[in-house]
N, C-alpha and C positions, 0 to 999 in steps of 0.2 A: 502495498500498498504504499502510497505517496503522499505525504504527513504536510505537501509544501500545498499541497489543494485542501483548497478549504470551506469545499463542501463535506468533507469524511467526519465536519462536527454531524451531520443529517440523515448516516445511516442510524438508524435502529439493527434490536436483533426481531425479524418479522415475518409471519408467516405468511405463504404464501395462498391466499385471496380463493383463485381459479387453477392450481396444480393440475387439473387435465391439461390444461391450455390458453390462450389470449382472450383476455374474460372479454373483448370485443368483436375479437375475430367470433367468439362463438354464440355474442351476439346477434351478432350480424349473419353468420354464419359462412364466412369468408375462407379464403387459406389462409398458411403460417406457414413461415418457413422456420425460425427460432425463434426461440423465448425468451425472454428478458425479467428479473427480477429487481423494482424497484425497493430499491435496500431504507426506506425513509417509510413506508405504507404495506405495503409489498402488493403490490397489482402486478401481476403477468403481462405484463404485452409483448403483442410481437415486433421481431427485428426490424432496421434499415434492409435488409435485400425483400422484407417480405414487401404483398402489393400494400396495405394501410400504413405499416410503421406506428404502433400505439405505444411502444413502449417512450419512443420521440416524442407523441402526443403529448403523452401521460407527465411526462419533463417536462418539458415546456407547459405547460397546460396546468396542473397544478403543481410547479417550483420543485422540485420533486430530484434533483442533475443526479442522484446514482443511479448503477442497475445492476447488477449482478447478471451472468447468464444462468441461465438457469436451463444449459441442458445436460445430461446427464457429464460423468465425468471434468465439467467445465466450471473454472470458480472465477476467472478477470474481471473485473469489475471497471465498469467509463463513467465517465460523467462527460457528460450530453452538456453539461455548460461549454465549460474546458476545451470537452473533446479528444478527450487524450487519458491514461489507464490508469485506476486508481489502485 
């Protein structure tokens, strides 16, 4: 984790709200490619390679900047504000 990213203070211990997939894609019936977990509230959204890019939309709309990959075996984190790994 990069300590210099000021947004790490928004990371919480979260439980995925929709572990079965992207919350918005499930509601809309749209496909996704990969999933991202909001580390502030537990929202599960789809990645930037997905047609709807719900994880990025959530980050910018709600103000929760950091996600973690929600793919099996991956644990990297990304800050949408700084566009960098954290």
